[in-house]
C-alpha positions in Angstrom: -15.9 48.1 181.0 -15.2 46.7 184.3 -17.2 43.8 185.5 -19.5 44.0 182.5 -19.9 41.9 179.4 -19.2 43.3 176.0 -21.6 42.4 173.2 -20.0 40.7 170.2 -20.6 42.1 166.8 -22.6 39.0 165.9 -24.9 39.5 168.9 -25.3 43.1 168.2 -26.1 42.4 164.6 -28.9 39.9 165.6 -30.3 42.3 168.2 -30.5 45.1 165.6 -32.0 42.7 163.0 -34.7 41.7 165.5 -35.6 45.3 166.2 -35.8 46.0 162.5 -38.0 43.0 162.0 -40.3 43.9 164.9 -40.5 47.5 163.6 -41.6 46.2 160.2 -44.2 43.9 161.7 -45.8 46.7 163.7 -46.1 48.8 160.6 -47.8 45.9 158.8 -50.0 45.3 161.8 -51.1 48.9 161.7 -52.0 48.6 158.1 -53.9 45.4 158.7 -55.9 47.1 161.5 -56.6 50.1 159.2 -57.7 47.7 156.4 -60.1 45.9 158.7 -61.4 49.3 159.9 -62.3 50.1 156.3 -64.4 47.0 156.0 -66.1 47.8 159.4 -66.7 51.4 158.1 -68.5 50.0 155.0 -70.6 47.7 157.2 -71.6 50.4 159.7 -72.4 52.8 156.8 -74.8 50.3 155.2 -76.4 49.3 158.5 -77.0 53.0 159.3 -78.2 53.8 155.8 -75.5 56.4 155.3 -74.6 56.5 151.6 -72.3 59.5 152.1 -70.2 57.7 154.6 -70.1 54.5 152.4 -69.1 56.5 149.4 -66.5 58.4 151.4 -64.3 55.3 151.8 -64.4 54.6 148.0 -61.6 56.1 146.1 -62.5 58.7 143.5 -61.2 56.3 140.8 -63.3 53.3 142.0 -64.2 51.0 139.1 -65.1 47.4 138.8 -65.2 44.9 136.0 -68.9 45.6 135.4 -68.4 49.3 134.9 -69.7 50.5 138.2 -68.1 53.7 139.6 -68.3 54.8 143.2 -71.8 56.4 142.7 -73.5 53.4 141.0 -72.0 50.8 143.3 -73.2 52.7 146.3 -76.7 53.2 144.9 -77.0 49.5 144.0 -75.7 48.1 147.3 -78.1 50.3 149.2 -80.9 49.3 146.9 -80.3 45.6 147.7 -80.8 46.3 151.5 -83.5 49.0 151.1 -86.4 46.6 152.1 -84.7 45.4 155.2 -85.2 46.8 158.7 -82.9 46.4 161.8 -80.2 45.4 159.4 -77.2 43.6 160.9 -74.3 42.7 158.6 -72.0 39.9 159.5 -68.6 39.6 157.8 -67.4 36.0 157.5 -63.9 34.8 156.8 -62.2 38.1 156.3 -58.8 37.4 154.9 -56.2 39.9 153.8 -54.7 38.1 150.9 -52.0 40.7 150.0 -50.6 43.9 151.5 -48.0 45.9 149.7 -47.2 48.7 152.1 -44.5 50.1 149.8 -47.0 50.9 147.1 -50.1 51.2 149.3 -52.1 48.3 147.9 -54.1 45.6 149.5 -56.5 42.8 148.4 -58.9 41.1 150.7 -61.9 38.8 150.5 -64.8 37.9 152.7 -68.4 36.7 152.7 -71.4 38.7 153.9 -74.4 37.5 155.8 -77.4 39.8 156.3 -79.6 39.6 159.3 -82.8 41.7 160.0 -86.4 42.0 159.1 -87.4 41.8 155.5 -85.5 40.4 152.6 -82.8 41.7 150.3 -84.1 43.0 147.0 -83.6 41.1 143.8 -81.8 37.9 142.9 -78.4 39.5 143.2 -78.3 38.7 146.9 -78.7 35.0 146.3 -75.5 35.1 144.1 -73.6 37.4 146.4 -74.0 35.4 149.5 -72.5 32.3 147.8 -69.4 34.0 146.6 -66.4 35.7 148.2 -66.4 39.5 147.8 -63.0 40.7 146.7 -62.0 44.2 147.6 -58.9 46.0 146.5 -57.8 48.9 148.6 -55.3 51.8 147.9 -53.6 53.8 150.6 -53.6 57.6 149.9 -51.6 59.3 152.6 -52.6 57.5 155.8 -56.1 56.5 154.7 -57.1 53.3 152.9 -59.9 53.4 150.4 -61.7 50.9 148.1 -60.4 51.2 144.6 -62.0 48.1 143.0 -64.5 45.5 144.1 -65.9 42.3 142.8 -69.2 41.0 144.1 -69.1 38.3 141.5 -72.2 39.5 139.7 -73.3 42.5 137.7 -75.8 44.4 139.8 -77.2 46.3 136.9 -80.2 44.1 136.2 -79.9 41.7 139.2 -81.7 43.9 141.7 -85.1 44.3 140.0 
């Protein structure tokens, strides 16, 4: 090379390492955005009263510690907000606590505030709004879905 500088092996190594690191970060950023989009999907589905859309983002194997499956948790969440009109759901403090992109697993937590006309049904809401909701997601292919949730309370008898 005339008139040009040659890169040393050390410089070349660091440049390649930086590119590899940036490539890994962008993948994680894409997963973080996809995970946040799942939460937004749940919020929009509840606000619109669309049980099918809500259930569509729950994995077929969804279970929680209280024995709810994807059908019962959907029915109970929609029952809590059934007496509210012009519902607006605010997600507060969303934090992705863990993302394992190799195995397609994520754990996040957040709080929920409900705004609108009317009141949530049952005493479950009083407990839920004080606690962090913990949501575990699994990636199947390119899509993230809820596999396990913890609202901090058993909704079975807390709605009526």
